[in-house]
C-alpha positions, 0 to 999 in steps of 0.5 A: 500500499506504500508503495502504490501511494508512493506512487500516486504522489511521484506520477503528479511530479512525471506529468508536469516536468516532461508537459514543460520538457514538452511546452519548452522544446516548442517555444525553442522550434517555434523561437528558432522556425521563425528568426530562419524564416525571417532571415530565409525571407528577407534574403530571398528579397535581397539578393532577387536586385542581382539575381532577378534584375541583374542590378550590379554590386558595384552599382549598390556599393559603389556609386552615389546617385539614387535616383528609382526614379529616373531614366534609367534608375539609378540605385546607390546606396553608399551614401545611406550605408556611412550615413547609417556607420558615421551616426552610429558610430558618432552617437557611440562616441557620444554616449561611452564615456559618459556611460562609463562615468555614469556606472564609475559613480553610480558605483565607486564614487558614490552608491546611494547617490547615484542608486536612488537618485541618478539610474531610476533617471537613466532608467527612464529614458529607456522608457520614451518612443523613438518619435519624443526623442526624434521631435525634441532632438527637431525643436531642441537640438536642431535649433541650437546647431542651426544659431551656432553652427554654418547650415540648417541643424540636419546632419550629421551630429543633430542626429547622433547627438538624438541618437547618444541620448537614446542609446545612453541606459545600454551603455550604463546599464551593461558598465554598471551590471560589469563594475558591481559584479567585480571581485573586491579583493581587486580594489582591495589590493590595489588600495593596499599598493597604495594606489589612490581611488584613480589609479585604482580606476583607470589602471585597475577597475578599467582594464579589467572591466573593459571587454564588458564596458566595449560589450554594450558600446557596441550593444547599443551602437547596434542599436542605433545601426538599426533606429529609424524614427528618430534619425529620419526626423532629425537627419535632413533625409538627402541622399548624398554625401554631406561634406560636414556634420552639418549637412543633411544625409541620409540612412539605410532605414531612413531611405526604407521608411520612407520610399517602402511605402510609395512601392510595388511589390516586385519592383525594382526599387522595392527588391533594392529596399529590400536590399538596403534591410537584408544589409541592416539583418547582416549588420545584426550579427556582425553587432552580434558576433562581436559581442559573443567574442568580447563575452568570451574576452571578458569570461578568460 
C-alpha cells in the first residue's frame, strides 16, 4: 500500500516535468523556425535585386546616385550606408564616455546617491518612445546647432546627438552591472599597494572590465544602427554624402521607411529596399558576433 501511494505521489511530478519539457521544446522550435523564416524571406527578397533585376553589387555599394525614378533608374546606396555607420559610430563616441562615467559614479564614487537618483533617471530614458526623441531633437537640438554652426542644423551631428541619448541607458546599465560584479578584493589589493582612487579606477577597474564595457558600447551601436524614426526627423534625408557634420544626409533605415510605402511589391525599387534591409540584418549579425566574442574574452 505504501509503495502504491508513493507511485501516485510521484506520477503528477513526472507529468508536470514532461509537460514543461514539451512546452519549452515547442517554444524553442517555434523561435528557431521564426528566425530562420525571417532570415530566409529577407535574404531571398534582397538577393532578387542582383539575381532577378540584374543590378550589380558595385552599383549598390559603390555608387552615390540614388534616382529610383530616373531614366535609367539608379540605385546607389553608398550615401545611406555611410550615413548609418557615421551616425552610429559618432553616437557611440558621445555616449560611451558619458555612460561609463555615470556607471563609475554610481558604483565606485557615490553608490547611494547614484542608485537612488541617477540610475532611475537613466533607466527612465529607455522607456521614452523614439518619436519623442526625434521631436525633441527637431525642436531643441536642430535649432541649437542652426544658431551656432553653419547650415540648417539638420545632419549627422544632430542625428548622432539624438541617438547618443537613446543608447545611453544601454551602455550605462551594462557598465553598471560589469563594475558591480567586479571582485572587491581586486580594488582592496590596489588600495593596499598605495594606489589612489583614480589610479585604481584607471589602471585596475577599467582594464579588467573593458570587455564588458565594450559589449555595452557595441549593443548601443546596434540599437543606433537600426533606429529609424528619431534619426529620420533630424538628419535631413538627403541622398548624398555630406561634406561636414552639419549637412543633410540619410541612413538605411530612413530611406526604407520613407520609400517602402510608395513602391509596389516585386518591382526593382522594392527589391532594392529589401536589399538595404538585408544589409541591416547582416550588420545586426555582425554586432551579435562581436558581442559574443567580447563576452568570451570577459570570461577568460
